[in-house]
N, C-alpha and C positions, 0 to 999 in steps of 0.2 A: 699126489694128483697134480698134474699141470693144469693150469687155466688157459682158456682160449682168449686171445687177444685180437681185438678187431679194431685197427686204426681207422678213425673216422676223419682224421685230418693229418695227413702224412707231412705236411709242411711245419705242423707244430710238434712232431715227434721229436726233434732235438731240443725242444723246450722242457720235455719231462725228465725231472732228475731221477737217478738211478733208484735213490730211496722211495720215491713215489710210486714207480714201476713196481718195485718189489713190494711195497704195502699194498698195492692193487691185487697184484697176483695172489698173495697170502690171502687178502679178505675174500677174494673170489673162489677160495677153496669150499666156501660155505653158501654165498649168496653172490649174485651179479653185482658188480659196481662200476663206476665210471671214473676215468680219469678226465678232470675239466681244469680250465684255466679260468679262474674268477677276474672280474673286472679289474681288480687291482694289479693282474700280472701273476698272481699266486697259482701254481700248479698243484693240485690235490687229487687224491683218491676220495671219492665220496660214494656213500651207499645208496642205492635207489630208493624210491622211484626217481626217476629222471629220465629226459628223452631229449635227444637232439632237436626233434620235431617241435619241442615246445621251450627250446631255450630262449631266454631273453638276451638282450646285448650284454648283459653282465655276466654271462656264463657262455663257454664255448666248450664243447664236448670234444675232447680228443681221441678218447678211446673206450670201447666198451669190453670189459674184462669179466668173464663168466668161467664158471667150472666147466671144464671138459667134459662133453658127453660121451659116455662109455661106448 
């Protein structure tokens, strides 16, 4: 099953390494997850809960990745 990818910050899309994108898509097969940039500039796939609405200055949410609805 393919996952749904919703970019939240298109300008940061080039900063997402392919392996992080692949990891997020794989993880989203079961549960929604996020691709985020941490304060140190590291881009990671992370489990929820999380929300761009409550992000602090240390976390920038780049994408929301979730299972594709049937």
